[in-house]
C-alpha positions as CSV (number, residue, x, y, z in Angstrom):
1,M,0.1,-0.1,0.0
2,K,1.5,3.5,-1.0
3,Q,2.0,5.6,2.1
4,Y,1.7,9.4,1.6
5,K,3.9,12.0,3.7
6,K,1.7,13.8,6.5
7,R,2.1,17.3,7.0
8,A,1.2,19.6,9.7
9,V,-2.0,21.3,8.8
10,N,-5.3,21.8,10.4
11,A,-8.9,21.0,9.0
12,N,-8.5,23.9,6.5
13,Q,-5.5,22.3,5.1
14,K,-3.8,25.6,6.6
15,P,-0.3,25.3,8.5
16,L,-0.6,24.6,12.4
17,S,-0.1,27.5,14.6
18,K,2.8,27.0,16.9
19,T,0.7,26.2,19.9
20,A,-1.4,23.5,17.8
21,F,2.0,22.0,16.7
22,F,3.0,21.6,20.1
23,V,-0.4,20.0,21.3
24,V,-0.2,17.4,18.6
25,A,3.5,16.5,19.1
26,I,2.8,16.1,23.0
27,V,-0.4,13.9,22.2
28,A,1.6,11.8,19.8
29,A,4.4,11.1,22.0
30,L,2.1,10.2,25.1
31,L,0.5,7.5,22.8
32,L,3.8,5.7,22.3
33,P,4.5,2.6,24.1
34,T,6.2,3.2,27.4
35,H,8.4,0.0,28.0
36,I,11.5,2.1,28.1
37,P,14.9,1.5,29.9
38,Q,15.0,2.1,33.5
39,T,17.6,4.9,33.2
40,V,15.5,6.8,31.3
41,L,11.9,5.9,32.8
42,A,10.9,9.6,33.1
43,Q,11.5,10.4,29.6
44,R,8.2,9.2,27.8
45,D,7.9,12.4,25.4
46,Y,10.5,10.8,22.6
47,G,9.4,13.9,20.6
48,H,11.6,15.8,23.2
49,Y,14.1,13.0,24.3
50,G,17.6,12.9,22.9
51,G,19.0,9.6,24.5
52,V,21.7,8.8,26.8
53,I,24.6,10.9,26.8
54,P,28.3,9.2,27.5
55,M,30.9,11.4,29.3
56,N,32.9,13.6,27.1
57,R,30.8,13.1,24.1
58,L,29.8,16.2,22.0
59,I,26.1,16.0,21.2
60,G,24.8,18.3,18.4
61,G,21.3,19.4,18.2
62,T,18.7,22.0,16.9
63,I,16.2,24.2,19.0
64,T,13.2,25.5,16.8
65,N,10.0,27.1,17.9
66,E,8.3,23.6,17.6
67,T,11.1,21.6,19.4
68,H,11.9,24.4,21.9
69,F,13.7,21.7,24.4
70,I,15.6,18.7,24.0
71,E,16.2,16.4,27.3
72,Y,19.2,14.0,27.5
73,T,20.1,11.6,30.4
74,F,23.4,10.4,32.0
75,G,24.3,8.4,34.8
76,G,26.0,9.8,37.7
77,Q,27.5,8.9,41.2
78,S,27.1,10.3,44.4
79,G,30.4,12.8,45.0
80,Q,31.2,13.2,41.3
81,E,31.9,16.5,40.0
82,I,30.0,17.2,36.8
83,F,30.6,19.8,34.0
84,I,28.0,20.6,31.3
85,T,28.4,23.4,28.7
86,L,25.7,24.3,26.2
87,Q,26.7,26.6,23.4
88,A,25.1,28.2,20.1
89,A,26.6,26.8,17.1
90,G,26.1,26.7,13.2
91,Y,23.3,28.8,12.0
92,G,20.7,30.7,14.1
93,N,20.4,33.3,17.0
94,L,19.9,30.8,19.7
95,D,20.4,32.1,23.5
96,P,21.1,28.9,25.3
97,Y,19.6,27.9,28.5
98,L,20.6,24.8,30.7
99,K,18.7,22.8,33.1
100,L,19.8,19.9,35.5
101,R,17.6,17.6,37.3
102,G,18.3,14.9,39.5
103,P,17.1,11.3,39.9
104,D,14.1,12.3,41.9
105,G,12.9,15.0,38.9
106,T,14.3,17.9,41.4
107,T,15.9,20.9,39.7
108,L,19.4,20.9,40.8
109,D,20.7,23.9,39.0
110,T,19.9,26.2,35.8
111,D,22.1,28.6,33.9
112,N,21.8,31.4,31.4
113,D,24.7,33.5,30.0
114,G,27.1,31.8,32.5
115,W,29.7,30.8,30.0
116,T,31.3,32.7,27.0
117,G,28.9,35.1,25.3
118,R,25.5,34.2,25.7
119,N,26.2,30.3,26.4
120,S,25.6,28.4,29.2
121,R,27.5,26.3,31.9
122,I,26.8,24.3,35.1
123,E,29.4,22.8,37.4
124,T,28.1,20.9,40.2
125,T,28.9,17.7,42.4
126,L,26.3,15.1,42.7
127,S,24.6,14.3,45.7
128,Q,23.3,10.7,44.8
129,D,23.6,7.8,42.4
130,G,21.1,7.5,39.5
131,A,19.9,8.9,36.0
132,Y,20.5,12.9,35.9
133,T,18.6,14.9,33.4
134,V,19.9,17.7,31.2
135,T,17.6,20.1,29.5
136,A,19.1,21.9,26.3
137,T,16.7,25.0,25.7
138,R,16.6,28.5,25.1
139,Y,16.0,31.8,27.2
140,G,12.4,31.9,27.7
141,G,11.6,28.3,26.8
142,Y,8.3,28.2,25.1
143,D,7.7,31.6,24.9
144,G,11.6,32.3,23.7
145,L,12.1,33.9,20.6
146,S,15.8,32.6,19.5
147,T,16.3,29.3,17.4
148,G,19.2,27.7,16.0
149,N,21.9,24.9,16.3
150,F,23.8,24.0,19.6
151,L,26.4,21.9,21.0
152,L,26.2,20.3,24.3
153,W,28.6,18.6,26.4
154,V,28.8,16.7,29.8
155,T,32.0,15.5,31.5
156,D,33.5,14.9,34.8
157,S,36.9,15.7,33.8
158,H,37.9,18.8,32.2
159,P,39.5,20.5,30.6
160,C,40.0,17.3,28.1
161,V,39.4,16.1,24.5
162,A,35.5,15.6,23.6
163,Y,34.6,12.8,21.4
164,Y,31.9,13.7,18.4
165,G,31.4,10.3,16.9
166,V,31.7,8.7,13.4
167,F,32.0,11.1,10.4
168,S,31.1,10.5,6.9
169,P,33.4,11.4,4.0
170,N,32.1,14.4,1.9
171,Q,30.2,16.0,4.6
172,Y,30.9,19.3,6.3
173,I,30.5,19.0,10.0
174,I,30.5,21.8,12.5
175,G,32.4,21.7,15.8
176,A,34.0,23.7,18.4
177,I,37.0,24.4,20.5
178,S,37.2,26.1,23.9
179,D,38.9,26.0,27.2
180,E,36.7,23.4,28.5
181,Y,37.3,21.1,25.3
182,Y,40.4,22.1,23.7
183,G,40.3,19.0,21.3
184,V,37.7,17.1,19.6
185,E,37.9,13.6,17.9
186,H,36.0,12.3,14.8
187,T,36.6,8.7,13.4
188,F,35.8,7.6,9.9
189,S,36.4,4.2,7.9
190,G,39.1,4.1,5.5
191,R,40.6,1.6,2.9
192,A,44.0,1.0,2.1
193,G,45.1,3.0,-1.0
194,E,42.2,5.5,-0.8
195,E,43.2,9.0,-1.2
196,V,41.6,11.7,1.1
197,T,42.0,15.4,2.0
198,I,40.9,16.6,5.2
199,T,40.3,20.3,6.0
200,M,39.6,22.3,9.0
201,K,38.4,25.7,8.6
202,K,37.7,28.4,11.1
203,F,33.7,29.1,10.8
204,K,33.4,31.6,13.9
205,G,35.6,32.8,16.5
206,N,39.4,33.4,16.7
207,L,40.2,29.9,16.1
208,D,43.7,28.9,14.9
209,P,42.8,25.4,13.8
210,Y,45.2,22.5,13.8
211,L,44.8,19.0,12.5
212,K,46.3,15.8,13.3
213,L,45.5,12.2,11.9
214,R,45.9,8.8,13.4
215,G,45.9,5.6,12.0
216,P,44.1,2.3,13.1
217,D,46.9,1.5,15.2
218,G,47.0,4.8,16.9
219,T,50.1,6.0,15.1
220,T,50.3,9.8,14.1
221,L,50.4,9.7,10.3
222,D,50.3,13.5,9.6
223,T,49.5,16.9,11.3
224,D,49.1,20.5,10.1
225,N,49.0,24.2,11.0
226,D,48.2,26.9,8.5
227,G,49.0,24.6,5.5
228,W,45.7,25.8,4.1
229,T,44.2,29.3,3.2
230,G,44.6,31.8,6.1
231,R,45.4,30.0,9.1
232,N,43.2,26.9,8.5
233,S,44.5,23.5,8.2
234,R,44.6,20.4,5.6
235,I,46.0,17.2,5.2
236,E,46.5,15.2,2.1
237,I,47.3,11.6,2.3
238,T,46.9,7.9,0.8
239,L,45.6,5.8,3.4
240,P,48.0,3.0,4.2
241,Q,45.4,0.4,5.6
242,D,41.8,-0.6,6.1
243,G,40.4,0.2,9.4
244,A,39.3,3.1,11.5
245,Y,41.0,6.5,11.3
246,T,40.9,9.2,13.9
247,I,40.9,13.0,13.3
248,H,42.1,15.1,16.2
249,A,40.8,18.5,15.7
250,T,42.4,21.3,18.0
251,R,43.9,24.7,18.0
252,Y,47.4,25.6,17.7
253,K,49.3,24.5,20.9
254,G,46.2,22.5,22.2
255,Y,46.0,22.5,25.9
256,N,48.2,25.5,26.2
257,G,46.3,27.2,23.2
258,T,44.6,30.6,23.8
259,T,42.4,30.7,20.8
260,S,38.6,29.3,20.4
261,G,35.5,29.1,18.1
262,Q,33.8,26.9,15.7
263,Y,34.9,25.3,12.9
264,I,34.0,23.2,9.7
265,L,35.6,19.7,9.2
266,R,35.6,17.9,6.0
267,I,37.1,14.5,4.7
268,Q,37.0,14.7,0.9
269,S,37.0,11.4,-0.9
270,D,36.2,10.2,-4.5
271,T,35.0,6.7,-3.5
272,H,32.2,7.9,-1.3
273,P,29.1,9.7,-2.6
274,T,27.6,13.2,-1.9
275,G,25.3,13.5,1.0
276,G,26.7,10.4,2.7
277,V,25.7,8.8,6.0
278,L,24.1,10.6,8.6
279,H,25.1,9.9,12.3
280,P,22.9,10.9,15.2
281,N,23.3,14.2,17.2
282,Q,26.0,15.6,14.8
283,I,25.5,19.2,13.2
284,I,26.2,18.8,9.4
285,R,26.2,21.7,6.9
286,G,25.3,21.3,3.2
287,Y,24.7,23.5,0.3
288,I,22.2,23.3,-2.4
289,G,23.0,25.7,-5.5
290,K,21.1,26.1,-8.9
291,D,22.4,23.0,-10.4
292,L,21.4,20.7,-7.5
293,N,18.0,21.2,-6.4
294,S,18.1,18.1,-3.5
295,I,20.8,15.9,-1.6
296,T,20.0,12.7,-0.2
297,Y,21.7,11.3,3.0
298,S,21.1,7.8,4.4
299,F,21.1,6.6,7.9
300,D,21.0,3.2,9.5
301,Y,18.3,2.7,12.2
302,T,18.8,0.3,15.1
303,G,17.2,0.0,18.2
304,A,13.3,-0.3,19.3
305,L,11.0,0.4,16.4
306,D,8.6,2.4,18.5
307,R,11.4,5.1,19.3
308,G,11.4,6.8,15.8
309,V,13.7,9.5,14.4
310,N,13.4,13.4,14.3
311,V,15.4,15.3,11.6
312,T,15.5,19.1,11.7
313,V,16.8,21.3,8.8
314,R,17.7,24.9,9.6
315,T,18.6,27.2,6.6
316,Q,21.3,30.0,6.6
317,F,18.5,32.5,5.3
318,S,15.1,33.1,5.7
319,R,12.6,32.0,2.8
320,Q,14.7,29.2,1.5
321,Y,11.6,27.0,2.6
322,P,13.3,23.6,3.4
323,D,11.4,20.2,2.9
324,L,12.4,16.8,3.8
325,D,11.2,13.2,2.6
326,L,12.0,10.0,4.2
327,Y,12.2,6.6,2.5
328,D,12.9,2.9,3.2
329,S,15.8,0.8,1.7
330,N,13.4,0.0,-1.3
331,N,12.9,3.8,-2.0
332,N,9.3,3.5,-0.9
333,P,8.0,7.0,0.6
334,L,7.2,6.6,4.4
335,D,4.2,8.2,6.4
336,I,5.9,10.9,8.3
337,F,4.9,14.3,10.2
338,I,6.4,17.4,8.5
339,C,6.1,21.1,10.1
340,A,8.0,23.5,8.1
341,S,8.8,27.3,7.9
342,T,10.3,29.8,6.0
343,R,13.7,28.7,7.2
344,S,13.5,25.1,9.3
345,A,11.5,21.8,8.7
346,I,11.0,19.1,11.3
347,L,10.5,15.5,10.2
348,A,9.1,13.1,12.7
349,C,8.6,9.2,12.4
350,T,7.4,8.0,15.5
351,Q,7.3,4.1,14.4
352,M,9.9,2.8,12.0
353,P,9.0,-0.2,10.1
354,Q,12.1,-2.1,10.6
355,T,15.5,-1.8,11.3
356,G,18.2,-1.1,8.5
357,K,18.8,1.7,6.1
358,Y,16.8,4.6,5.5
359,Y,17.2,7.7,3.0
360,I,16.3,11.2,3.6
361,R,16.2,13.8,0.8
362,V,16.6,17.6,1.5
363,K,15.1,20.1,-0.7
364,V,15.1,23.9,-0.6
365,S,13.5,26.6,-2.8
366,R,16.3,29.0,-3.0
367,K,19.9,28.1,-3.1
368,G,22.1,28.4,-0.2
369,Y,23.6,26.7,2.9
370,Y,21.7,24.6,5.7
371,T,22.3,22.5,8.6
372,I,20.9,18.9,9.3
373,T,20.6,17.3,12.5
374,L,19.4,13.4,12.7
375,R,18.0,12.9,16.4
376,H,17.4,9.0,17.3
377,P,15.7,8.8,20.6
378,A,17.0,5.4,21.5
379,Y,20.6,6.5,22.0
380,A,22.9,9.4,21.8
381,R,26.1,7.7,20.8
């Protein structure tokens, strides 16, 4: 049976208001089954749940008027010192706001503008063992006016090196370097004889990028500082063997460096397609021009089928009118819930037919840059 895309419209086929969309999203989330792990028992609104965060894992996401908060959980121990940062990244005017709740649901701390710029930071010592909840939102919450991408980080040791996850070649990923995490590591799968070019370019701030590449055995294969345009970095290499390679994105002088800011990292390889594989909780930047009216990404869905996925596209400029489509591995369109505005689009599929490969097609009405984030509520790894 052919399935059609469902959009967020009312009985008159007009787009839902902000309030109506929020009510529909909450009702849909509450109708989902509630057999969820004990560590996240309090999280039954999958539409606003981001998953469990491992320590030192950098998490990317997007706040919109329709999804004005996302909650994550982590396991903590009594006496453990915890540091949490939330910063605006990518596109938008987000004014980040952080909240931390204890295992019993009590609010332990909040922060607005307590870090660099308008970013937020919480430092606390946990009082008991259990599952803690971090809420990434904006100043003003539901009534707030700011929207955009963010980077969230939870750690029990600082400053240190953060891990951002697996990275797909021919994608542009947005990350950040700060005095809290002076290095960020990305991994990618390479093959012997494959020629790759890795670039790290300053996006915002005064960052002086520095690149390091390690092979599957941990050996440093190459480093670069200022080897590209301006003070940006670039590594060109023929990979010596099959396996998982690690990119260490940092700043000049690393731990002792003084620069900070956002960067755009890319691995260029002719053996991988444009678009590539989306991994959860990363900010991926794309571009659609006059000769390319859509870009298709793939992702692998694992875990419980009732968790679903959320995909958010945020464009650089207003009136780019982004749109999203979801297909299964046989290229059949799936029944999805879409809410779109002049510069953002949210795709929600609350029940996946099966595990395996899926495809997301991004379209915009005007050429320009955009960011895309995939949120798989089953996990944040």
